[in-house]
Residue frames as a rotation matrix with the C-alpha (Angstrom) as fourth column:
UNK 1
-0.122 0.528 -0.841 -8.65
0.069 0.850 0.523 26.59
0.990 0.006 -0.140 -26.69
UNK 2
-0.759 -0.223 -0.612 -8.13
0.601 0.121 -0.790 27.20
0.250 -0.967 0.042 -23.03
UNK 3
-0.926 0.369 -0.075 -10.39
-0.326 -0.885 -0.332 30.18
-0.189 -0.283 0.940 -23.09
UNK 4
-0.275 0.867 -0.416 -13.25
-0.561 0.207 0.801 28.06
0.781 0.454 0.430 -24.35
UNK 5
-0.326 0.078 -0.942 -13.07
0.533 0.838 -0.115 25.87
0.781 -0.540 -0.315 -21.16
UNK 6
-0.131 0.381 0.915 -15.34
-0.593 -0.770 0.236 27.21
0.794 -0.512 0.327 -18.49
UNK 7
-0.434 0.038 -0.900 -15.23
0.601 0.756 -0.258 25.77
0.671 -0.654 -0.351 -14.91
UNK 8
0.386 0.747 0.542 -18.07
0.054 -0.604 0.795 27.23
0.921 -0.277 -0.274 -12.90
UNK 9
-0.540 -0.526 0.657 -17.43
-0.581 -0.332 -0.743 28.48
0.609 -0.783 -0.126 -9.32
UNK 10
-0.413 0.305 -0.858 -18.18
0.486 0.870 0.076 26.00
0.770 -0.386 -0.508 -6.61
UNK 11
-0.490 0.243 0.837 -20.79
-0.765 -0.580 -0.279 27.05
0.418 -0.777 0.470 -3.80
UNK 12
0.358 0.703 0.615 -22.22
-0.932 0.306 0.193 24.98
-0.053 -0.642 0.765 -1.09
UNK 13
0.856 -0.264 -0.445 -19.73
0.183 0.959 -0.217 22.16
0.484 0.104 0.869 -1.44
UNK 14
0.413 -0.757 0.507 -16.90
-0.793 -0.572 -0.208 22.08
0.448 -0.317 -0.836 1.10
UNK 15
0.048 -0.457 -0.888 -14.40
0.310 0.852 -0.422 19.83
0.949 -0.256 0.182 3.02
UNK 16
0.527 0.061 0.847 -14.42
-0.759 -0.415 0.502 19.52
0.382 -0.908 -0.173 6.80
UNK 17
-0.460 -0.617 -0.638 -12.30
0.040 0.704 -0.709 17.70
0.887 -0.352 -0.299 9.32
UNK 18
0.349 0.763 0.544 -14.36
-0.609 -0.257 0.750 16.58
0.712 -0.594 0.375 12.30
UNK 19
-0.745 -0.618 0.251 -13.62
-0.563 0.380 -0.734 15.23
0.359 -0.688 -0.631 15.64
UNK 20
0.315 0.941 -0.122 -15.65
-0.735 0.323 0.596 12.29
0.601 -0.098 0.793 16.54
UNK 21
-0.125 -0.274 0.953 -15.72
-0.867 0.498 0.029 9.64
-0.483 -0.823 -0.300 19.35
UNK 22
-0.236 -0.037 -0.971 -14.92
-0.638 0.759 0.126 6.16
0.733 0.649 -0.203 18.11
UNK 23
0.511 0.572 0.641 -16.98
-0.859 0.311 0.407 3.84
0.033 -0.759 0.650 20.13
UNK 24
0.882 -0.187 -0.432 -15.14
0.041 0.945 -0.325 0.67
0.469 0.268 0.841 18.99
UNK 25
-0.041 -0.979 -0.201 -11.65
0.646 0.128 -0.753 1.94
0.763 -0.161 0.626 20.13
UNK 26
0.684 0.413 -0.601 -12.91
0.729 -0.397 0.557 4.34
-0.009 -0.820 -0.573 22.77
UNK 27
-0.377 -0.790 -0.483 -10.93
0.696 -0.586 0.416 7.30
-0.611 -0.179 0.771 21.58
UNK 28
0.421 0.396 -0.816 -11.21
-0.157 -0.854 -0.496 10.52
-0.893 0.337 -0.298 19.62
UNK 29
-0.206 -0.604 0.770 -10.74
0.825 0.316 0.469 10.42
-0.526 0.732 0.433 15.82
UNK 30
-0.232 0.066 -0.971 -10.44
-0.335 -0.942 0.016 13.02
-0.913 0.329 0.240 13.20
UNK 31
-0.194 0.199 0.961 -12.25
0.767 0.641 0.022 12.38
-0.612 0.741 -0.277 9.99
UNK 32
-0.878 -0.140 -0.457 -12.31
-0.228 -0.717 0.659 14.24
-0.420 0.683 0.598 6.63
UNK 33
-0.071 0.917 0.393 -15.73
0.612 0.351 -0.709 14.75
-0.788 0.190 -0.586 5.01
UNK 34
-0.981 0.108 0.159 -16.85
0.058 -0.619 0.783 16.12
0.183 0.778 0.601 1.67
UNK 35
-0.470 0.816 -0.337 -20.13
0.415 -0.133 -0.900 17.92
-0.779 -0.563 -0.276 2.23
UNK 36
-0.814 0.337 0.473 -22.72
0.383 -0.302 0.873 18.58
0.437 0.892 0.117 -0.55
UNK 37
-0.559 0.667 -0.492 -25.16
0.354 -0.344 -0.870 21.41
-0.750 -0.660 -0.043 0.71
UNK 38
-0.869 0.172 -0.463 -26.44
-0.477 -0.537 0.696 21.89
-0.128 0.826 0.549 -2.73
UNK 39
0.027 0.971 0.236 -29.93
-0.665 0.194 -0.721 20.89
-0.747 -0.137 0.651 -4.08
UNK 40
0.626 0.077 -0.776 -28.27
-0.721 0.438 -0.537 18.83
0.299 0.896 0.330 -6.80
UNK 41
0.864 -0.440 0.244 -26.46
0.246 0.793 0.558 15.50
-0.439 -0.422 0.794 -6.52
UNK 42
0.245 -0.857 -0.453 -22.77
-0.893 -0.382 0.240 15.44
-0.378 0.345 -0.859 -7.19
UNK 43
0.976 0.140 0.165 -21.62
-0.066 0.920 -0.387 12.73
-0.206 0.367 0.907 -9.62
UNK 44
0.636 -0.771 0.027 -18.26
0.652 0.518 -0.554 11.04
0.413 0.370 0.832 -10.09
UNK 45
0.878 -0.355 0.322 -16.34
-0.469 -0.775 0.424 13.05
0.099 -0.523 -0.846 -7.42
UNK 46
0.511 -0.814 -0.278 -12.65
0.588 0.567 -0.577 12.47
0.627 0.131 0.768 -7.43
UNK 47
0.932 -0.261 0.252 -10.55
-0.361 -0.715 0.598 13.63
0.024 -0.648 -0.761 -4.44
UNK 48
0.360 -0.911 -0.201 -6.87
0.518 0.375 -0.769 13.83
0.776 0.173 0.607 -4.21
UNK 49
0.989 0.035 0.146 -5.21
-0.100 -0.565 0.819 14.63
0.111 -0.824 -0.555 -0.84
UNK 50
0.215 -0.960 -0.180 -1.75
0.602 0.275 -0.750 15.33
0.769 0.053 0.637 0.45
UNK 51
0.961 -0.014 -0.275 0.05
0.209 -0.614 0.761 16.88
-0.180 -0.789 -0.587 3.28
UNK 52
0.325 -0.899 0.293 3.19
0.770 0.072 -0.634 18.84
0.549 0.431 0.716 3.11
UNK 53
0.812 -0.223 -0.540 5.59
0.193 -0.771 0.607 21.34
-0.551 -0.597 -0.583 4.71
UNK 54
0.864 -0.406 0.297 7.69
0.265 -0.134 -0.955 23.15
0.428 0.904 -0.008 2.29
UNK 55
0.492 -0.672 0.553 10.10
-0.818 -0.574 0.030 24.58
0.297 -0.468 -0.832 4.90
UNK 56
0.045 -0.504 0.863 11.06
-0.709 0.593 0.383 21.14
-0.704 -0.628 -0.330 6.21
UNK 57
-0.474 -0.211 -0.855 10.75
-0.825 0.446 0.347 19.16
0.308 0.870 -0.385 2.81
UNK 58
-0.839 0.258 0.480 8.18
-0.029 0.858 -0.514 16.84
-0.544 -0.445 -0.712 4.22
UNK 59
-0.269 0.814 -0.514 5.20
-0.958 -0.170 0.233 15.38
0.102 0.555 0.825 2.28
UNK 60
-0.088 0.447 0.890 2.79
-0.375 0.813 -0.445 12.50
-0.923 -0.373 0.096 2.59
UNK 61
-0.909 -0.016 0.417 2.00
0.353 0.503 0.789 10.10
-0.222 0.864 -0.452 -0.16
UNK 62
-0.692 0.707 -0.146 -1.03
-0.675 -0.563 0.477 11.01
0.255 0.428 0.867 -2.31
UNK 63
-0.661 0.613 0.434 -4.42
0.237 0.718 -0.654 9.57
-0.712 -0.329 -0.620 -1.30
UNK 64
-0.820 0.472 -0.323 -7.11
-0.482 -0.265 0.835 9.17
0.308 0.841 0.445 -4.08
UNK 65
-0.627 0.740 0.245 -10.78
0.341 0.543 -0.767 8.49
-0.701 -0.397 -0.593 -3.50
UNK 66
-0.864 0.502 -0.039 -13.76
-0.200 -0.271 0.941 8.34
0.462 0.821 0.335 -5.88
UNK 67
-0.556 0.830 0.049 -17.36
0.025 0.075 -0.997 8.90
-0.831 -0.553 -0.062 -4.77
UNK 68
-0.701 0.248 0.669 -19.74
0.706 0.381 0.598 7.81
-0.106 0.891 -0.442 -7.50
UNK 69
0.005 0.795 0.607 -22.82
0.248 -0.589 0.769 9.85
0.969 0.146 -0.200 -6.32
UNK 70
-0.885 -0.127 -0.448 -23.09
0.464 -0.318 -0.827 12.27
-0.037 -0.940 0.340 -3.42
UNK 71
-0.038 0.982 0.187 -26.82
0.954 -0.020 0.298 13.04
0.296 0.190 -0.936 -2.97
UNK 72
-0.133 0.112 0.985 -28.07
-0.057 -0.993 0.106 16.60
0.989 -0.042 0.139 -2.33
UNK 73
0.345 0.205 0.916 -27.81
-0.781 -0.478 0.402 17.78
0.520 -0.854 -0.005 1.26
UNK 74
0.996 -0.046 -0.082 -25.61
0.086 0.814 0.575 14.96
0.040 -0.580 0.814 2.31
UNK 75
0.366 -0.922 0.130 -22.00
-0.922 -0.340 0.184 14.18
-0.125 -0.187 -0.974 3.22
UNK 76
0.844 -0.227 -0.485 -19.34
0.081 0.950 -0.303 11.30
0.530 0.216 0.820 2.71
UNK 77
0.698 -0.703 0.141 -16.49
-0.251 -0.055 0.967 10.37
-0.671 -0.710 -0.214 5.02
UNK 78
0.750 -0.502 -0.430 -13.24
-0.536 -0.081 -0.840 10.63
0.387 0.861 -0.330 2.93
UNK 79
0.061 -0.802 -0.594 -10.47
0.268 0.587 -0.764 9.48
0.961 -0.113 0.251 5.30
UNK 80
0.824 0.004 -0.566 -9.19
0.566 -0.026 0.824 9.31
-0.012 -1.000 -0.023 8.81
UNK 81
0.457 -0.686 0.567 -6.73
-0.113 -0.676 -0.728 11.98
0.882 0.269 -0.386 9.51
UNK 82
0.383 -0.323 -0.865 -4.04
0.850 0.490 0.193 11.19
0.362 -0.809 0.463 12.19
UNK 83
0.917 0.025 -0.399 -3.01
0.264 -0.788 0.557 14.04
-0.301 -0.616 -0.729 14.51
UNK 84
-0.022 -0.998 -0.051 0.65
0.559 -0.055 0.827 13.77
-0.829 -0.010 0.560 13.40
UNK 85
-0.300 -0.068 0.951 -0.54
0.942 -0.181 0.284 15.39
0.153 0.981 0.119 10.06
UNK 86
0.744 0.617 -0.257 -1.94
0.658 -0.743 0.121 18.60
-0.117 -0.259 -0.959 11.80
UNK 87
0.224 -0.687 -0.692 1.54
0.128 -0.683 0.719 20.24
-0.966 -0.250 -0.065 11.73
UNK 88
-0.749 -0.457 0.480 1.38
0.510 0.065 0.858 19.99
-0.423 0.887 0.184 7.87
UNK 89
-0.323 0.751 -0.576 -0.72
-0.821 -0.525 -0.225 21.81
-0.472 0.400 0.786 5.34
UNK 90
-0.699 0.192 0.689 -3.23
0.310 0.949 0.051 19.44
-0.644 0.249 -0.723 4.04
UNK 91
-0.524 0.484 -0.701 -5.15
-0.772 -0.618 0.150 19.88
-0.361 0.620 0.697 0.87
UNK 92
-0.275 0.483 0.832 -7.92
0.412 0.841 -0.352 18.08
-0.869 0.246 -0.430 -1.02
UNK 93
-0.799 0.087 -0.595 -8.17
-0.555 -0.487 0.674 18.66
-0.231 0.869 0.437 -4.76
UNK 94
-0.401 0.797 0.452 -11.81
0.267 0.574 -0.774 17.87
-0.876 -0.190 -0.443 -5.67
UNK 95
-0.827 0.193 -0.528 -13.38
-0.562 -0.297 0.772 17.46
-0.008 0.935 0.354 -9.05
UNK 96
-0.645 0.664 0.378 -16.98
0.419 0.721 -0.551 16.42
-0.639 -0.197 -0.744 -9.77
UNK 97
-0.885 0.363 0.291 -20.01
0.207 -0.252 0.945 16.81
0.416 0.897 0.148 -12.07
UNK 98
-0.387 0.915 -0.114 -23.34
0.150 -0.060 -0.987 18.32
-0.910 -0.399 -0.114 -11.58
UNK 99
0.770 0.634 -0.074 -25.33
-0.087 -0.011 -0.996 17.51
-0.633 0.773 0.047 -14.79
UNK 100
0.799 -0.458 0.390 -22.97
0.566 0.355 -0.744 18.18
0.202 0.815 0.543 -17.65
UNK 101
0.695 -0.468 0.546 -20.85
-0.403 -0.882 -0.244 20.73
0.596 -0.050 -0.802 -15.82
UNK 102
0.320 -0.688 -0.651 -17.48
0.708 0.631 -0.318 19.92
0.629 -0.359 0.689 -14.39
UNK 103
0.865 -0.035 0.501 -16.40
-0.334 -0.783 0.524 21.62
0.374 -0.620 -0.689 -11.04
UNK 104
0.293 -0.874 -0.388 -13.03
0.651 0.480 -0.589 21.74
0.701 -0.080 0.709 -9.60
UNK 105
0.671 -0.099 0.735 -11.62
-0.448 -0.843 0.296 23.26
0.591 -0.528 -0.610 -6.27
UNK 106
-0.283 -0.843 -0.458 -8.74
0.290 0.380 -0.878 22.96
0.914 -0.382 0.137 -3.94
UNK 107
0.807 0.570 0.152 -9.64
-0.038 -0.207 0.978 22.80
0.589 -0.795 -0.146 -0.29
UNK 108
-0.040 -0.992 -0.124 -6.85
0.171 0.115 -0.978 23.64
0.984 -0.060 0.165 2.24
UNK 109
0.916 0.200 -0.348 -6.23
0.346 0.045 0.937 23.16
0.203 -0.979 -0.028 5.83
UNK 110
0.368 -0.873 0.320 -3.08
-0.476 -0.473 -0.742 25.32
0.799 0.121 -0.589 6.67
UNK 111
-0.281 -0.626 -0.727 -0.43
0.399 0.613 -0.682 23.81
0.873 -0.482 0.078 8.98
UNK 112
-0.926 -0.162 -0.342 -1.42
0.359 -0.090 -0.929 24.00
0.120 -0.983 0.141 12.59
UNK 113
-0.619 0.756 0.212 -5.04
-0.696 -0.654 0.298 25.00
0.364 0.037 0.931 11.91
UNK 114
0.283 0.703 -0.653 -6.52
-0.108 0.700 0.706 21.64
0.953 -0.129 0.274 12.97
UNK 115
-0.848 -0.524 -0.075 -6.67
0.075 0.021 -0.997 22.06
0.524 -0.851 0.022 16.69
UNK 116
-0.429 0.726 -0.538 -9.21
0.902 0.376 -0.211 21.74
0.049 -0.576 -0.816 19.53
UNK 117
-0.439 0.203 -0.875 -9.56
0.344 -0.862 -0.373 25.60
-0.830 -0.465 0.309 19.94
UNK 118
-0.831 0.084 -0.550 -10.54
-0.504 -0.531 0.681 26.03
-0.235 0.843 0.484 16.22
UNK 119
-0.799 0.587 0.126 -13.65
0.597 0.799 0.063 23.52
-0.064 0.126 -0.990 16.46
UNK 120
-0.742 0.657 -0.133 -16.97
-0.641 -0.754 -0.145 24.92
-0.196 -0.022 0.980 15.32
UNK 121
-0.210 0.745 0.633 -20.37
0.111 0.661 -0.742 23.33
-0.971 -0.085 -0.222 14.99
UNK 122
-0.895 -0.014 -0.446 -21.08
-0.443 -0.093 0.892 22.25
-0.054 0.996 0.077 11.45
UNK 123
-0.228 0.942 0.247 -24.82
-0.654 0.040 -0.755 21.87
-0.721 -0.334 0.607 11.03
UNK 124
0.268 0.186 -0.945 -24.57
-0.934 0.290 -0.208 20.09
0.235 0.939 0.252 7.72
UNK 125
-0.496 -0.530 -0.688 -22.88
-0.296 0.848 -0.440 17.19
0.817 -0.014 -0.577 9.67
UNK 126
0.397 0.714 -0.577 -25.57
0.466 0.385 0.797 16.81
0.791 -0.585 -0.180 12.33
UNK 127
0.828 0.036 0.560 -24.07
-0.354 -0.741 0.570 19.50
0.436 -0.670 -0.601 14.52
UNK 128
0.655 -0.718 -0.234 -20.76
0.752 0.589 0.297 17.77
-0.076 -0.370 0.926 14.91
UNK 129
0.737 -0.484 -0.472 -17.76
-0.170 -0.808 0.564 19.84
-0.655 -0.335 -0.677 15.82
UNK 130
0.374 -0.664 0.647 -15.09
0.898 0.434 -0.074 20.29
-0.232 0.609 0.759 13.11
UNK 131
-0.199 -0.506 -0.839 -12.99
-0.009 -0.855 0.518 22.65
-0.980 0.110 0.166 11.05
UNK 132
0.766 0.532 0.361 -14.04
0.351 0.123 -0.928 23.77
-0.539 0.838 -0.092 7.52
UNK 133
-0.102 -0.937 0.336 -11.38
0.896 0.060 0.439 24.10
-0.431 0.345 0.833 4.89
UNK 134
0.067 -0.011 -0.998 -10.46
-0.126 -0.992 0.002 27.48
-0.990 0.126 -0.068 3.45
């Protein structure tokens, strides 16, 4: 039965953590985004995130978020990421539908990969600077 289940490969959908200036609090925030760079809408996206360090036996609680529809060539803010979590490996398990096909992928930010020196321009987010998950 498992051999009959086909989950297609994901392309042009990714997670990014972006450094942004918060006008209200006058400080820099780090926000996680789900980016849909495809020509089709994503439907019923479910994201589960967690941070962990296996060596130190540290883990955060699970965060769950649902996005009913993410239009083509758009993005959605998922959560604020506090800098204390940068020393952990942070992952986002993502499941969504395009038409009748279900897609699933784990996006991971290895520990200590979220830092100022790793920032790159992400054109899909309006040329904001951030880090794209592996």
